N, C-alpha and C positions, 0 to 999 in steps of 0.2 A: 422314445422315453424321457428322456430329461426335457425334451421341451414341451411335451403334452405335458406333465408333472407341473413346470413351472404355469404353462395356459392355465390349468385349474386354479391354480393358487391365486392366480388374477384375477381371474374371473368372480371365484369366491368373496377376495379382499375387495370385490366393488372400485377399485381403481381406475381411474380413469387414464386411460394411455395413448397421449397426443405426441404428433410427429411434428414440429416446425419443418423438417426438410420436405414433408408431402404436402404443404399448404399451400397457397397460392404466394402472390407478393402479398407483405406485410402492409397494413396503413393504418397509423394510430392516429386517433383524428383531433389527440389533446395534447396537450405539455406535460409530459412525465417527468420533469425537472426536479421539482420539487421533491415527488415519491423515489427518485430515483438518490438524492442525495439523502432523503431520512433514511433509507434501506439501508446505505452503505453508513450514515453516522451509528445507526443500531447495532450492525453486523460487528463494527471496529471493536466495540467498547469493551468486552473480553477480550478478547483477542489481543489489543492493545494492551490492556491490563499486565496479560501472561508473558509477553514481549517486556514491557519494563522490570518485571519481576527477576525473569530468567537470564535479562543483559547488565544485573544491578545496575540500574537507572543509567547506562550509558551507551545507546543503540542509537542506529537509523533502520526503516526498515518501511518501504511500502505495502500497506494493506490492501491497497485497491488494486493491487499485482498479483496479490496472492489470490486476492476473491476472483481476479478473471480467471486466472490460472485454474483456480478450482469449480469455476462457473463452467468451465471448458468440459471438467469429466462429469459434473453434474450431469453435463447435456449427452452422456453417453453412457449414462448409468440404468437400470433396472427402475422400475416405478415407483417402488414402495424406499429403495435409498435415493432416488431421486428428490421425492416430496421433503426425505430429511433434511437432501443436501440445499433443496430449495429453501427450507425455513431458517438454517441455517447461514444462509448467503443474503436472508430476508429477500429471494428473488419473487419474483410473480409467477402465478402458474401461465397466463397467458402468453403464448411464445411470441406474439407481435411485441408487446410491452417489453420481454427480456433482451430482445433487438435491439429496441430503443433505447436501455441500459448499456448493452453493449457497448453500442455507436457511442455513447457519451464518455465510456470508461475507457475504450482504448483510442480517444482521437486527442487526448490531453497531454500527453507528455511523445514529444517529437524532438528531435536536434535542431535549430536554429543556430543564425548566427550569432544570436543574442543572449540566448538560452540554448545549453546543450544538456537533453534527457534523453538518454538514452536506455532503453527499458525491453528486455528479452526474456519471452516465455517460452522453456521446451519441454516437451514430454522425450524421453528419449526413450526407445522399443529396442528391445534386443531382436535381433534381423529375424530369427526362426515365426518372431509374431505376425498374424495377418492384418493390417489396420481395414477398418470397417470404412470403405472411400467414401459413402455417403456422412459418417461424423465427420469425417475429415475434410468433408469437402463444407459441411458447417461452420469451423469451426475457422476455418482459416479466409472461409468469406467474410465472416464476423472479427477477423482478426484475433481470436484471442489466444492461438497457442500455436507455435511451429510444433513438429514434431520431426524425429529422426532417428535413426534406425543403426546401431552399435554390435558387436560380436560381446554383448554384456556376457552371454555364457560363454563361450570358447576363448573370449579374450579380454577378462576386466582388466589387465593392468593398462593395454591400450586405451581401454575404453574409458579407464579412471584419468588416464594423460590427456583423453582430446574432452572429457567433461572440463576438466580443471583449467585448459585453454579457453572453452568458452565462458566459464565462469570467472575466468582472473584470477583464482583465488585456489589456495591446496584442497579447502574441503578435506580437512584429517577425519570427519566424520560421517564420510560419503558411507551409504551401505548400496552395495550391489549383488544383495540376494534375491532379488525379485526380478522382474521380466521387464521391469523399466523405471526410471529415475525421473522426478519433475523438477526443472532448475530453473531458475528465477533470478534475473540481476538488473540491477537499476542504478544507472551514476547520472550525478546531477553535477553540473559545474555551471553557474550562469552571471550576467550581469545585472548590477543594481541597476534598475532606469535613473536614478540620479547617485551619482558616484562618488564613493569614497576614494576616489585615487589619490586625492591631497589630502588625505584623513591625515592625522596623525596616529602610528603604529607605536604602541607603548608596551613594553614588557610590564606588565601589572600582577599583583600577586590574584590569585585565586581560592575560594575558599569551600569549604567540604560541606557537606548535608546538615554537618553540626556547627559549621562555624570557626573549624579551624583553617588556618591556613595550610593549601598540598601541595600548594606550587605554584605554578604562572602561565600565565597565556598572552597573546602580541594580541591587544585590545586595538579596533579599528577604529578611533573616534571622532567624532564630527557632530555639528552642529547644524538639525536640519530638521525641517516639519515634518510631522510623520502622523498618520491614527495612532491614537492611544486607546486601552479601553480598561476598565476597571471590572474584572470578572468577581461580582462581590460572592457568588457561593464556592467561591476559593480562595477569598481574598489576596488576589494576584492581579498582578498586573501584566497587559499585552499590549507589544509595537509590534506593527505591520508596516512592512517595508518593501515598496515595488519592485518589480524583478522584471526588465525585459523591456521592447517596445511595448508604449500603452499600458504598465503594467499588468500585460498578461499572465503574469503569475504574482502571487505575493507571497513574503516570508514573516509569518507570523511566531513571535516571540514570548515567552511568558517566565517572567521569574515571580515569586510569593513577596509579600508585602512582609516585614518585619521578623521574618524566617524563612531560614535557607533548606529545611527538609522538605522535598519533594513527596515524600513516603504519604501523607495521610492526601495527598491532593489523588494519587491513584487509587485508592478507597475510597471517595465521592464521587469520583469519574463518570460521567453519564453523558448517555448523548444528546440531555439538555444543556449540558456546557458547551458543546460544540454552537449550538445556536446562540448561547448566549454570548460566546465571546464576541460573533461576526457583530450581533446587535450593540453590544458595548461599544465598539469602536468609535469615536469621535476625531474629529480633524484638530490638531492644535493650529493655532493662532500665533502661536511665537515658535523657537527656535527650540527645538528639544536638543537637550545634551547626551548622544548615543554612542555607547561601544559595546561592540560584538567581537567577540574572539575572532579571529583567523581561524576556520579549523579544515583539519582533513579528517573524516572519520569511516570507518569501513567495518559493516556488522555480517557477520554471515551466522541466519536461524535455521533453527532444524524446525520446521513449519511443519513437518508430520508429527513431530512430536507433541507439540502445542495445539496441536488440533486433534489428537486423539484424547487429550485431556480436555478437549471441552467436546469430545462426544462423537469426533469423523472417524469411524473405525472401519469402518464396513469397505471403502475401497481401497484399503490397503491390505485389506484379509479375508475376501470373499472372492474368490473369481468369478461368481455367478454375476456379480452385479457388471460389470464391464464385459460379458462375455459375449462377444457377434456369434448369431447362430441361426446360420441359414434354415429356413422353416421350411415346412412343406406348406403349398401354396394353398393346401385347405384350412390353415391355422392364422388368416388375415389379421385375424384380432390382437395378435403380438406382434408390436411396432418391430422390425428386425432392423430399423435405422438408426435406433437411438444407440446402440451397444459401439463399445471400441474396437476391439479388437475379439481375433482369436488364437489363442488362448485370453482370455480377459485379461487387460492392463491390470499387474498389481503394482504399484509404486514402491519399491522397498526404502527410496530419502523422497524426501521435498526439500530443500534446501534454499534460500532466497541470501544474494549476498549483495548490499547496497553499499553505495560509495559516496559523499557529500563531500564538495571542496567549499567553503564559503570564503573568498576573499573581498579584497578592496576596490576591484575593476565595475566600472558603470557607463552609464551612456553619456549624461549631460549631466551639468553644475548645478548646485543648490542654488535658491534666488537666495542672497545671503542674509538680509535684513528685514522682515517686516517689522513694519510699524506698531502692530498693533499687543498691548500690554499684557491684557489678559488671555488667557492660555485656552480658557474655552473646553479645559479638561476637568473632569472630576477631581476635585480637591486631592484625595486619597494618592492620586498618581505623582504629585510634583512634575516638575519640567524636565528628568530625564529617565532616562533608561538604562542601566550599568549591568551586564552580563558580566560579572566577575564572581560569579556564584551559580550553583546549580541552577540550570534552569529547562526548560523545554522547548523547541520550534519543531515547525513542519513548513512544507510546501506546499501553495493551498492553490486550485486552478482556479483562474479570478471569476468565470463566466459559472460554473457551477458549484462555486464555493466548495469545493469536493477535498480532501488532501491529498497529494501525491505522495507525500512521504511526512510521516512524522519522524521525532529523534527527539534524547534527551541526551546534554552533555553534563556531566560531574567530573570528569577527569581532567585535569590538566594536561596542556600539550607538554608542559616543561615538570618533572615530580620534583620534589625535594630532594 
């Protein structure tokens, strides 16, 4: 009876149900890289603003990893909820183009000898839940999410300990009241393309959002040629430093000009700023005085709370949204393949833990002395980038120009 009522609702709503699992091989004849990048930029804006404010402007997180996890859940939800999630994630309705997006998103972060990026996304289901094998096959084929079972209901203490082991953190806010949890971890430690190894490391004062000295940091100081840009819309300067062999990744740093306060930047931040940042970068003809703190920063984010505030609510509260129902053969118009499990997966927690190490090691030495005297940069920038005050930074995949992680640093290593 429940299934027939659901069927009538679907028919009357006029929603077209598509199943990527039922289609043949996908062929996309055009390059969708620009569309993928634009979609990620648009999705990121409200989410990053919320993360920054909740973290008191000192955090690191991976928005794209959250996007991948939520996309996996979206592929296993009912038609109405799926459309809402697709709109939130800026995902197209075309399942083949979605799979192209997934391929680009999941092939950016891997551990190599020069750059170690370890990213894991896991859906932990209670052992009493029956998983939909077709949905599971799709998400594993597309590397979206791992799925494991655990005694969430029968032995929550043991489950919590195992989750803490997977996440490498204590997770004090972990909620195991549902039949599942979503876990997301990312660890970054990479070698600069040009080394900071022989740089001077200097204990230096660090200043607050209001310009007060609040402690100190270990600044890695070096003279090097780099790309810099003047971000006119935010009256800020940005610095790009390549990472890994052939600059496979870039780290971008941003400080405000004439003011330490990052809060107005958040208010004015939009997807156009991300495009402007890349367009503003110019190669320096002269050596730039670069000073970046040596950093270890770890952040735990309660993703579910943030998503609920942004309107993503049904996947946590409505069991029919993800419920896998074995339907009557006389009702083929309902796609039984899309749903996640029976009973429907209701994650009571979605937690991300991200850790970043920035140190002075690199792969090659800098060419020491260009003979050109004109910098080739916007006059507003000068010829230095000194991060002794609050700054934003992020790791960018050079090929797709998408952000693998974003961060803000406002709290010094050594407090006064």
